[in-house]
N, CA, C, O and the ligand as a Tripos MOL2 file, in Angstrom:
@<TRIPOS>MOLECULE
protein
  257   255    65     0     0
PROTEIN
NO_CHARGES

@<TRIPOS>ATOM
      1 N           0.8400   -1.2290    0.0120 N.3       1 MET1
      2 CA         -0.0560   -0.0380   -0.0200 C.3       1 MET1
      3 C           0.9240    1.2060    0.0580 C.2       1 MET1
      4 O           1.9120    1.2870    0.7890 O.2       1 MET1
      5 N           0.4910    2.0980   -0.7780 N.am      2 LYS2
      6 CA          1.2100    3.3750   -0.9210 C.3       2 LYS2
      7 C           0.5230    4.5490   -0.1270 C.2       2 LYS2
      8 O          -0.6730    4.7960   -0.2780 O.2       2 LYS2
      9 N           1.3890    5.3080    0.7820 N.am      3 ASN3
     10 CA          0.6660    6.2750    1.4040 C.3       3 ASN3
     11 C           1.1640    7.7190    0.5660 C.2       3 ASN3
     12 O           1.8230    8.6500    1.0290 O.2       3 ASN3
     13 N           0.7060    7.5880   -0.5840 N.am      4 ASN4
     14 CA          1.0660    8.7460   -1.5240 C.3       4 ASN4
     15 C          -0.0970    9.8260   -1.6610 C.2       4 ASN4
     16 O          -0.7800    9.9540   -2.6770 O.2       4 ASN4
     17 N          -0.2140   10.5000   -0.6320 N.am      5 TYR5
     18 CA         -1.3310   11.5120   -0.6610 C.3       5 TYR5
     19 C          -0.9880   12.7410   -1.0920 C.2       5 TYR5
     20 O           0.1800   13.1260   -1.1480 O.2       5 TYR5
     21 N          -2.1180   13.5150   -1.4650 N.am      6 LYS6
     22 CA         -1.7380   14.9350   -1.8930 C.3       6 LYS6
     23 C          -3.1670   15.7410   -1.4760 C.2       6 LYS6
     24 O          -4.2090   15.2340   -1.0610 O.2       6 LYS6
     25 N          -2.9090   16.9600   -1.6890 N.am      7 LEU7
     26 CA         -4.1280   17.8580   -1.4890 C.3       7 LEU7
     27 C          -5.2600   17.4890   -2.1420 C.2       7 LEU7
     28 O          -5.1730   17.1440   -3.3210 O.2       7 LEU7
     29 N          -6.3730   17.5020   -1.5470 N.am      8 ASN8
     30 CA         -7.7650   17.0860   -2.1240 C.3       8 ASN8
     31 C          -8.0450   15.6970   -2.3240 C.2       8 ASN8
     32 O          -9.1150   15.3400   -2.8180 O.2       8 ASN8
     33 N          -7.1770   14.9080   -1.9830 N.am      9 ASP9
     34 CA         -7.2110   13.4200   -2.1470 C.3       9 ASP9
     35 C          -8.4500   12.8950   -1.0360 C.2       9 ASP9
     36 O          -8.7560   13.5170   -0.0190 O.2       9 ASP9
     37 N          -8.9380   11.8830   -1.3940 N.am     10 LEU10
     38 CA         -9.7290   11.2630   -0.4600 C.3      10 LEU10
     39 C          -9.0730   10.0720    0.3410 C.2      10 LEU10
     40 O          -8.3140    9.2680   -0.2020 O.2      10 LEU10
     41 N          -9.3870   10.0260    1.5330 N.am     11 VAL11
     42 CA         -8.6850    9.0850    2.3240 C.3      11 VAL11
     43 C          -9.4890    8.3290    3.2590 C.2      11 VAL11
     44 O         -10.5290    8.8390    3.6750 O.2      11 VAL11
     45 N          -9.1200    7.1230    3.6570 N.am     12 GLU12
     46 CA         -9.7820    6.3470    4.7740 C.3      12 GLU12
     47 C          -8.8270    6.4590    6.0150 C.2      12 GLU12
     48 O          -7.6060    6.3380    5.9250 O.2      12 GLU12
     49 N          -9.4980    6.6990    7.1690 N.am     13 MET13
     50 CA         -8.4870    6.4590    8.3480 C.3      13 MET13
     51 C          -8.8680    5.2700    9.0640 C.2      13 MET13
     52 O          -9.8380    4.5830    8.7440 O.2      13 MET13
     53 N          -8.0060    4.9970   10.1590 N.am     14 LYS14
     54 CA         -8.2070    3.6780   10.8560 C.3      14 LYS14
     55 C          -9.4900    3.6510   11.7050 C.2      14 LYS14
     56 O         -10.0090    2.6260   12.1470 O.2      14 LYS14
     57 N          -9.8980    4.8070   11.8640 N.am     15 LYS15
     58 CA        -11.0600    4.9590   12.8090 C.3      15 LYS15
     59 C         -12.1330    5.7180   12.0300 C.2      15 LYS15
     60 O         -11.8200    6.6890   11.3420 O.2      15 LYS15
     61 N         -13.3920    5.2890   12.1300 N.am     16 ASN16
     62 CA        -14.5160    6.1320   11.6310 C.3      16 ASN16
     63 C         -14.7090    7.3510   12.3260 C.2      16 ASN16
     64 O         -14.5070    7.4240   13.5380 O.2      16 ASN16
     65 N         -15.1410    8.4540   11.5450 N.am     17 HIS17
     66 CA        -15.5320    9.6050   12.2670 C.3      17 HIS17
     67 C         -16.7150    9.2970   13.1890 C.2      17 HIS17
     68 O         -17.3130    8.2240   13.1060 O.2      17 HIS17
     69 N         -17.0630   10.2950   14.1110 N.am     18 ALA18
     70 CA        -18.2090    9.9700   15.0240 C.3      18 ALA18
     71 C         -19.5670    9.8170   14.3170 C.2      18 ALA18
     72 O         -20.4980    9.1960   14.8310 O.2      18 ALA18
     73 N         -19.6340   10.4110   13.1170 N.am     19 CYS19
     74 CA        -20.7420   10.3340   12.2780 C.3      19 CYS19
     75 C         -21.0080    8.9160   11.6380 C.2      19 CYS19
     76 O         -22.0750    8.5870   11.1210 O.2      19 CYS19
     77 N         -19.9500    8.1700   11.7410 N.am     20 GLY20
     78 CA        -20.0680    6.8270   11.0710 C.3      20 GLY20
     79 C         -19.4620    6.8050    9.6700 C.2      20 GLY20
     80 O         -19.5380    5.7710    9.0050 O.2      20 GLY20
     81 N         -18.9080    7.8190    9.2250 N.am     21 THR21
     82 CA        -18.3910    7.7090    7.9150 C.3      21 THR21
     83 C         -16.8250    7.7130    7.9860 C.2      21 THR21
     84 O         -16.1920    8.3110    8.8560 O.2      21 THR21
     85 N         -16.2780    6.9830    6.9800 N.am     22 ASN22
     86 CA        -14.8550    6.8260    6.9420 C.3      22 ASN22
     87 C         -14.3750    7.2030    5.6530 C.2      22 ASN22
     88 O         -13.7940    6.4310    4.8900 O.2      22 ASN22
     89 N         -14.6360    8.4520    5.4120 N.am     23 LYS23
     90 CA        -14.1460    9.1570    4.0850 C.3      23 LYS23
     91 C         -13.7420   10.5410    4.2320 C.2      23 LYS23
     92 O         -14.6240   11.3820    4.4080 O.2      23 LYS23
     93 N         -12.5880   10.8680    4.1870 N.am     24 TRP24
     94 CA        -12.1000   12.2510    4.4170 C.3      24 TRP24
     95 C         -11.3880   12.7520    3.1840 C.2      24 TRP24
     96 O         -10.8680   12.0350    2.3290 O.2      24 TRP24
     97 N         -11.4300   14.2020    3.1970 N.am     25 GLN25
     98 CA        -10.6880   14.9000    2.0940 C.3      25 GLN25
     99 C          -9.6810   15.7410    2.7140 C.2      25 GLN25
    100 O          -9.9180   16.4510    3.6910 O.2      25 GLN25
    101 N          -8.5100   15.6510    2.1130 N.am     26 ILE26
    102 CA         -7.4820   16.4980    2.5650 C.3      26 ILE26
    103 C          -7.6920   17.8700    1.9970 C.2      26 ILE26
    104 O          -7.8800   18.0800    0.7980 O.2      26 ILE26
    105 N          -7.6490   18.8010    2.9400 N.am     27 THR27
    106 CA         -8.0620   20.1950    2.5370 C.3      27 THR27
    107 C          -6.8740   21.1380    2.8100 C.2      27 THR27
    108 O          -6.8210   22.2850    2.3670 O.2      27 THR27
    109 N          -6.0000   20.6070    3.5150 N.am     28 ARG28
    110 CA         -4.7780   21.4040    3.8540 C.3      28 ARG28
    111 C          -3.5340   20.5040    4.0800 C.2      28 ARG28
    112 O          -3.5850   19.5160    4.8120 O.2      28 ARG28
    113 N          -2.4150   20.8900    3.4180 N.am     29 MET29
    114 CA         -1.1550   20.1360    3.7430 C.3      29 MET29
    115 C          -0.1940   21.1880    3.8880 C.2      29 MET29
    116 O           0.0550   22.0290    3.0240 O.2      29 MET29
    117 N           0.3530   21.0990    5.0620 N.am     30 GLY30
    118 CA          1.4990   22.0160    5.5770 C.3      30 GLY30
    119 C           2.2990   21.1870    6.5890 C.2      30 GLY30
    120 O           2.5030   19.9770    6.4820 O.2      30 GLY30
    121 N           2.6830   21.8950    7.4810 N.am     31 VAL31
    122 CA          3.2110   21.1760    8.7870 C.3      31 VAL31
    123 C           2.1530   20.4170    9.3230 C.2      31 VAL31
    124 O           2.4070   19.3040    9.7840 O.2      31 VAL31
    125 N           1.0400   20.8430    9.3270 N.am     32 ASP32
    126 CA         -0.1150   20.1810    9.7100 C.3      32 ASP32
    127 C          -1.0370   19.8210    8.5840 C.2      32 ASP32
    128 O          -1.0950   20.5070    7.5640 O.2      32 ASP32
    129 N          -1.7450   18.7630    8.7670 N.am     33 ILE33
    130 CA         -2.6650   18.2940    7.7840 C.3      33 ILE33
    131 C          -4.1400   18.4550    8.3380 C.2      33 ILE33
    132 O          -4.4610   18.1280    9.4810 O.2      33 ILE33
    133 N          -5.0210   19.0110    7.3720 N.am     34 LYS34
    134 CA         -6.2680   19.0640    7.7000 C.3      34 LYS34
    135 C          -7.1550   18.2730    6.8660 C.2      34 LYS34
    136 O          -7.1110   18.3850    5.6410 O.2      34 LYS34
    137 N          -7.9620   17.4730    7.4530 N.am     35 ILE35
    138 CA         -8.8060   16.6320    6.6870 C.3      35 ILE35
    139 C         -10.3060   16.9690    7.1930 C.2      35 ILE35
    140 O         -10.6430   17.3710    8.3060 O.2      35 ILE35
    141 N         -11.1980   16.6610    5.9410 N.am     36 LYS36
    142 CA        -12.6320   17.0760    6.2350 C.3      36 LYS36
    143 C         -13.5040   15.7730    6.0040 C.2      36 LYS36
    144 O         -13.3530   15.0310    5.0340 O.2      36 LYS36
    145 N         -14.3460   15.6020    6.9170 N.am     37 CYS37
    146 CA        -15.2390   14.4430    6.7510 C.3      37 CYS37
    147 C         -16.2880   14.9130    5.6350 C.2      37 CYS37
    148 O         -16.9700   15.9370    5.6630 O.2      37 CYS37
    149 N         -16.2540   13.8810    4.6080 N.am     38 VAL38
    150 CA        -17.2110   14.1500    3.4910 C.3      38 VAL38
    151 C         -18.6170   14.1870    3.7960 C.2      38 VAL38
    152 O         -19.4470   14.7280    3.0650 O.2      38 VAL38
    153 N         -18.8980   13.5620    4.9680 N.am     39 ASN39
    154 CA        -20.4070   13.4400    5.2380 C.3      39 ASN39
    155 C         -20.8770   14.6640    6.1110 C.2      39 ASN39
    156 O         -21.9410   15.2290    5.8580 O.2      39 ASN39
    157 N         -20.0950   15.0430    7.1010 N.am     40 CYS40
    158 CA        -20.7360   16.1120    7.8240 C.3      40 CYS40
    159 C         -19.7520   17.3960    7.7430 C.2      40 CYS40
    160 O         -20.0340   18.4130    8.3770 O.2      40 CYS40
    161 N         -18.7720   17.3290    7.0700 N.am     41 ASN41
    162 CA        -17.9270   18.5980    6.6830 C.3      41 ASN41
    163 C         -17.2170   18.9980    7.9160 C.2      41 ASN41
    164 O         -16.7150   20.1220    7.9260 O.2      41 ASN41
    165 N         -17.1080   18.2870    8.8900 N.am     42 ARG42
    166 CA        -16.3360   18.5910   10.0660 C.3      42 ARG42
    167 C         -14.8490   18.3720    9.7450 C.2      42 ARG42
    168 O         -14.3560   17.3320    9.3070 O.2      42 ARG42
    169 N         -14.2280   19.4960   10.0270 N.am     43 GLU43
    170 CA        -12.5640   19.3540    9.8330 C.3      43 GLU43
    171 C         -11.7810   19.2910   11.0890 C.2      43 GLU43
    172 O         -11.8750   20.0080   12.0850 O.2      43 GLU43
    173 N         -10.8840   18.1610   10.8190 N.am     44 ILE44
    174 CA         -9.9100   18.2210   11.9140 C.3      44 ILE44
    175 C          -8.3410   18.2850   11.5040 C.2      44 ILE44
    176 O          -7.9740   17.9160   10.3880 O.2      44 ILE44
    177 N          -7.5980   18.6920   12.3100 N.am     45 MET45
    178 CA         -6.3030   18.9790   12.1290 C.3      45 MET45
    179 C          -5.3770   18.2810   12.8250 C.2      45 MET45
    180 O          -5.6020   18.0450   14.0120 O.2      45 MET45
    181 N          -4.3200   17.8840   12.2850 N.am     46 MET46
    182 CA         -3.2840   17.1490   13.0240 C.3      46 MET46
    183 C          -1.9600   17.1350   12.4340 C.2      46 MET46
    184 O          -1.9110   17.4350   11.2410 O.2      46 MET46
    185 N          -0.8710   16.8450   13.0280 N.am     47 ASP47
    186 CA          0.4690   16.8870   12.3550 C.3      47 ASP47
    187 C           0.5520   15.6550   11.5170 C.2      47 ASP47
    188 O          -0.1830   14.6730   11.6210 O.2      47 ASP47
    189 N           1.5650   15.8280   10.6440 N.am     48 ARG48
    190 CA          1.7970   14.8490    9.6920 C.3      48 ARG48
    191 C           1.9850   13.3120   10.2730 C.2      48 ARG48
    192 O           1.3960   12.3250    9.8330 O.2      48 ARG48
    193 N           2.9080   13.3290   11.3260 N.am     49 LEU49
    194 CA          3.1840   12.1370   11.8600 C.3      49 LEU49
    195 C           1.8060   11.3840   12.3610 C.2      49 LEU49
    196 O           1.5640   10.1970   12.1420 O.2      49 LEU49
    197 N           1.1260   12.1070   12.9270 N.am     50 GLU50
    198 CA         -0.2150   11.6740   13.4830 C.3      50 GLU50
    199 C          -0.9860   11.2900   12.3430 C.2      50 GLU50
    200 O          -1.5370   10.1960   12.4580 O.2      50 GLU50
    201 N          -1.1680   11.9130   11.2640 N.am     51 PHE51
    202 CA         -2.0410   11.7470   10.0380 C.3      51 PHE51
    203 C          -1.6170   10.3610    9.5770 C.2      51 PHE51
    204 O          -2.4310    9.4950    9.2570 O.2      51 PHE51
    205 N          -0.2230   10.1920    9.5610 N.am     52 GLU52
    206 CA          0.3270    8.9970    8.7290 C.3      52 GLU52
    207 C           0.1360    7.6880    9.6770 C.2      52 GLU52
    208 O           0.1610    6.5330    9.2520 O.2      52 GLU52
    209 N          -0.0500    8.0480   10.9710 N.am     53 LYS53
    210 CA         -0.2430    6.9180   11.9290 C.3      53 LYS53
    211 C          -1.7530    6.4800   11.7930 C.2      53 LYS53
    212 O          -2.1010    5.3020   11.8700 O.2      53 LYS53
    213 N          -2.5500    7.4500   11.6000 N.am     54 LYS54
    214 CA         -4.0560    7.1640   11.6220 C.3      54 LYS54
    215 C          -4.4610    6.8650   10.1960 C.2      54 LYS54
    216 O          -5.6110    6.4670   10.0140 O.2      54 LYS54
    217 N          -3.6500    7.0110    9.1670 N.am     55 LEU55
    218 CA         -4.2120    6.7950    7.9680 C.3      55 LEU55
    219 C          -4.2630    5.2860    7.5220 C.2      55 LEU55
    220 O          -3.3490    4.5140    7.8100 O.2      55 LEU55
    221 N          -5.3150    4.9220    6.8440 N.am     56 LYS56
    222 CA         -5.5640    3.4670    6.4970 C.3      56 LYS56
    223 C          -5.1960    3.4320    4.9520 C.2      56 LYS56
    224 O          -4.3420    2.6660    4.5060 O.2      56 LYS56
    225 N          -5.8810    4.2870    4.2130 N.am     57 LYS57
    226 CA         -5.7790    3.9790    2.8290 C.3      57 LYS57
    227 C          -5.9630    5.4070    2.0450 C.2      57 LYS57
    228 O          -6.7170    6.2670    2.5020 O.2      57 LYS57
    229 N          -5.3090    5.5790    0.9750 N.am     58 VAL58
    230 CA         -5.4310    6.7950    0.1460 C.3      58 VAL58
    231 C          -6.3710    6.2560   -0.9180 C.2      58 VAL58
    232 O          -6.0670    5.2610   -1.5750 O.2      58 VAL58
    233 N          -7.4470    6.8740   -1.0790 N.am     59 LEU59
    234 CA         -8.4860    6.5080   -2.0930 C.3      59 LEU59
    235 C          -8.0800    7.2580   -3.4700 C.2      59 LEU59
    236 O          -8.4520    6.8000   -4.5500 O.2      59 LEU59
    237 N          -7.3250    8.3950   -3.3800 N.am     60 GLY60
    238 CA         -6.9480    8.9100   -4.6240 C.3      60 GLY60
    239 C          -7.7840   10.3490   -4.7000 C.2      60 GLY60
    240 O          -8.5420   10.8000   -3.8420 O.2      60 GLY60
    241 N          -7.4190   10.9370   -5.9920 N.am     61 GLY61
    242 CA         -8.0790   12.2780   -6.0530 C.3      61 GLY61
    243 C          -9.4600   12.1360   -6.4270 C.2      61 GLY61
    244 O          -9.9230   11.0540   -6.7870 O.2      61 GLY61
    245 N         -10.1620   13.2440   -6.3470 N.am     62 GLN62
    246 CA        -11.4010   13.5240   -6.7510 C.3      62 GLN62
    247 C         -11.4840   13.7800   -8.1760 C.2      62 GLN62
    248 O         -10.6730   14.5510   -8.6890 O.2      62 GLN62
    249 N         -12.3410   13.2360   -8.8360 N.am     63 ASP63
    250 CA        -12.3920   13.6300  -10.3280 C.3      63 ASP63
    251 C         -13.4440   15.0400  -10.3300 C.2      63 ASP63
    252 O         -14.5270   15.2110   -9.7700 O.2      63 ASP63
    253 N         -12.7340   15.8320  -11.0940 N.am     64 GLU64
    254 CA        -13.6050   17.1020  -11.3040 C.3      64 GLU64
    255 C         -14.6010   16.9770  -12.2800 C.2      64 GLU64
    256 O         -15.3480   17.9240  -12.5260 O.2      64 GLU64
    257 ZN        -18.4110   13.0840    9.8600 Zn       65 ZN65
@<TRIPOS>BOND
     1     1     2 1
     2     2     3 1
     3     3     4 2
     4     3     5 am
     5     5     6 1
     6     6     7 1
     7     7     8 2
     8     7     9 am
     9     9    10 1
    10    10    11 1
    11    11    12 2
    12    11    13 am
    13    13    14 1
    14    14    15 1
    15    15    16 2
    16    15    17 am
    17    17    18 1
    18    18    19 1
    19    19    20 2
    20    19    21 am
    21    21    22 1
    22    22    23 1
    23    23    24 2
    24    23    25 am
    25    25    26 1
    26    26    27 1
    27    27    28 2
    28    27    29 am
    29    29    30 1
    30    30    31 1
    31    31    32 2
    32    31    33 am
    33    33    34 1
    34    34    35 1
    35    35    36 2
    36    35    37 am
    37    37    38 1
    38    38    39 1
    39    39    40 2
    40    39    41 am
    41    41    42 1
    42    42    43 1
    43    43    44 2
    44    43    45 am
    45    45    46 1
    46    46    47 1
    47    47    48 2
    48    47    49 am
    49    49    50 1
    50    50    51 1
    51    51    52 2
    52    51    53 am
    53    53    54 1
    54    54    55 1
    55    55    56 2
    56    55    57 am
    57    57    58 1
    58    58    59 1
    59    59    60 2
    60    59    61 am
    61    61    62 1
    62    62    63 1
    63    63    64 2
    64    63    65 am
    65    65    66 1
    66    66    67 1
    67    67    68 2
    68    67    69 am
    69    69    70 1
    70    70    71 1
    71    71    72 2
    72    71    73 am
    73    73    74 1
    74    74    75 1
    75    75    76 2
    76    75    77 am
    77    77    78 1
    78    78    79 1
    79    79    80 2
    80    79    81 am
    81    81    82 1
    82    82    83 1
    83    83    84 2
    84    83    85 am
    85    85    86 1
    86    86    87 1
    87    87    88 2
    88    87    89 am
    89    89    90 1
    90    90    91 1
    91    91    92 2
    92    91    93 am
    93    93    94 1
    94    94    95 1
    95    95    96 2
    96    95    97 am
    97    97    98 1
    98    98    99 1
    99    99   100 2
   100    99   101 am
   101   101   102 1
   102   102   103 1
   103   103   104 2
   104   103   105 am
   105   105   106 1
   106   106   107 1
   107   107   108 2
   108   107   109 am
   109   109   110 1
   110   110   111 1
   111   111   112 2
   112   111   113 am
   113   113   114 1
   114   114   115 1
   115   115   116 2
   116   115   117 am
   117   117   118 1
   118   118   119 1
   119   119   120 2
   120   119   121 am
   121   121   122 1
   122   122   123 1
   123   123   124 2
   124   123   125 am
   125   125   126 1
   126   126   127 1
   127   127   128 2
   128   127   129 am
   129   129   130 1
   130   130   131 1
   131   131   132 2
   132   131   133 am
   133   133   134 1
   134   134   135 1
   135   135   136 2
   136   135   137 am
   137   137   138 1
   138   138   139 1
   139   139   140 2
   140   139   141 am
   141   141   142 1
   142   142   143 1
   143   143   144 2
   144   143   145 am
   145   145   146 1
   146   146   147 1
   147   147   148 2
   148   147   149 am
   149   149   150 1
   150   150   151 1
   151   151   152 2
   152   151   153 am
   153   153   154 1
   154   154   155 1
   155   155   156 2
   156   155   157 am
   157   157   158 1
   158   158   159 1
   159   159   160 2
   160   159   161 am
   161   161   162 1
   162   162   163 1
   163   163   164 2
   164   163   165 am
   165   165   166 1
   166   166   167 1
   167   167   168 2
   168   167   169 am
   169   169   170 1
   170   170   171 1
   171   171   172 2
   172   171   173 am
   173   173   174 1
   174   174   175 1
   175   175   176 2
   176   175   177 am
   177   177   178 1
   178   178   179 1
   179   179   180 2
   180   179   181 am
   181   181   182 1
   182   182   183 1
   183   183   184 2
   184   183   185 am
   185   185   186 1
   186   186   187 1
   187   187   188 2
   188   187   189 am
   189   189   190 1
   190   190   191 1
   191   191   192 2
   192   191   193 am
   193   193   194 1
   194   194   195 1
   195   195   196 2
   196   195   197 am
   197   197   198 1
   198   198   199 1
   199   199   200 2
   200   199   201 am
   201   201   202 1
   202   202   203 1
   203   203   204 2
   204   203   205 am
   205   205   206 1
   206   206   207 1
   207   207   208 2
   208   207   209 am
   209   209   210 1
   210   210   211 1
   211   211   212 2
   212   211   213 am
   213   213   214 1
   214   214   215 1
   215   215   216 2
   216   215   217 am
   217   217   218 1
   218   218   219 1
   219   219   220 2
   220   219   221 am
   221   221   222 1
   222   222   223 1
   223   223   224 2
   224   223   225 am
   225   225   226 1
   226   226   227 1
   227   227   228 2
   228   227   229 am
   229   229   230 1
   230   230   231 1
   231   231   232 2
   232   231   233 am
   233   233   234 1
   234   234   235 1
   235   235   236 2
   236   235   237 am
   237   237   238 1
   238   238   239 1
   239   239   240 2
   240   239   241 am
   241   241   242 1
   242   242   243 1
   243   243   244 2
   244   243   245 am
   245   245   246 1
   246   246   247 1
   247   247   248 2
   248   247   249 am
   249   249   250 1
   250   250   251 1
   251   251   252 2
   252   251   253 am
   253   253   254 1
   254   254   255 1
   255   255   256 2
@<TRIPOS>SUBSTRUCTURE
     1 MET1         2 RESIDUE 1 A MET
     2 LYS2         6 RESIDUE 1 A LYS
     3 ASN3        10 RESIDUE 1 A ASN
     4 ASN4        14 RESIDUE 1 A ASN
     5 TYR5        18 RESIDUE 1 A TYR
     6 LYS6        22 RESIDUE 1 A LYS
     7 LEU7        26 RESIDUE 1 A LEU
     8 ASN8        30 RESIDUE 1 A ASN
     9 ASP9        34 RESIDUE 1 A ASP
    10 LEU10       38 RESIDUE 1 A LEU
    11 VAL11       42 RESIDUE 1 A VAL
    12 GLU12       46 RESIDUE 1 A GLU
    13 MET13       50 RESIDUE 1 A MET
    14 LYS14       54 RESIDUE 1 A LYS
    15 LYS15       58 RESIDUE 1 A LYS
    16 ASN16       62 RESIDUE 1 A ASN
    17 HIS17       66 RESIDUE 1 A HIS
    18 ALA18       70 RESIDUE 1 A ALA
    19 CYS19       74 RESIDUE 1 A CYS
    20 GLY20       78 RESIDUE 1 A GLY
    21 THR21       82 RESIDUE 1 A THR
    22 ASN22       86 RESIDUE 1 A ASN
    23 LYS23       90 RESIDUE 1 A LYS
    24 TRP24       94 RESIDUE 1 A TRP
    25 GLN25       98 RESIDUE 1 A GLN
    26 ILE26      102 RESIDUE 1 A ILE
    27 THR27      106 RESIDUE 1 A THR
    28 ARG28      110 RESIDUE 1 A ARG
    29 MET29      114 RESIDUE 1 A MET
    30 GLY30      118 RESIDUE 1 A GLY
    31 VAL31      122 RESIDUE 1 A VAL
    32 ASP32      126 RESIDUE 1 A ASP
    33 ILE33      130 RESIDUE 1 A ILE
    34 LYS34      134 RESIDUE 1 A LYS
    35 ILE35      138 RESIDUE 1 A ILE
    36 LYS36      142 RESIDUE 1 A LYS
    37 CYS37      146 RESIDUE 1 A CYS
    38 VAL38      150 RESIDUE 1 A VAL
    39 ASN39      154 RESIDUE 1 A ASN
    40 CYS40      158 RESIDUE 1 A CYS
    41 ASN41      162 RESIDUE 1 A ASN
    42 ARG42      166 RESIDUE 1 A ARG
    43 GLU43      170 RESIDUE 1 A GLU
    44 ILE44      174 RESIDUE 1 A ILE
    45 MET45      178 RESIDUE 1 A MET
    46 MET46      182 RESIDUE 1 A MET
    47 ASP47      186 RESIDUE 1 A ASP
    48 ARG48      190 RESIDUE 1 A ARG
    49 LEU49      194 RESIDUE 1 A LEU
    50 GLU50      198 RESIDUE 1 A GLU
    51 PHE51      202 RESIDUE 1 A PHE
    52 GLU52      206 RESIDUE 1 A GLU
    53 LYS53      210 RESIDUE 1 A LYS
    54 LYS54      214 RESIDUE 1 A LYS
    55 LEU55      218 RESIDUE 1 A LEU
    56 LYS56      222 RESIDUE 1 A LYS
    57 LYS57      226 RESIDUE 1 A LYS
    58 VAL58      230 RESIDUE 1 A VAL
    59 LEU59      234 RESIDUE 1 A LEU
    60 GLY60      238 RESIDUE 1 A GLY
    61 GLY61      242 RESIDUE 1 A GLY
    62 GLN62      246 RESIDUE 1 A GLN
    63 ASP63      250 RESIDUE 1 A ASP
    64 GLU64      254 RESIDUE 1 A GLU
    65 ZN65       257 GROUP 0 **** ****
């Protein structure tokens, strides 16, 4: 599995969000990573190390 993620990619994390969805979009990539739950639009921010630890799968980019 490749953890090759980039801005706007959809990702799955190891844990579902509280709303039951496990699909997130990367909305910011810097020192910190911000991901947004595609179901409820809640955003959470974490540092890269934590993100990579919690990341399960990169689903790839969203087709425009
Ligand atoms: Zn959610």
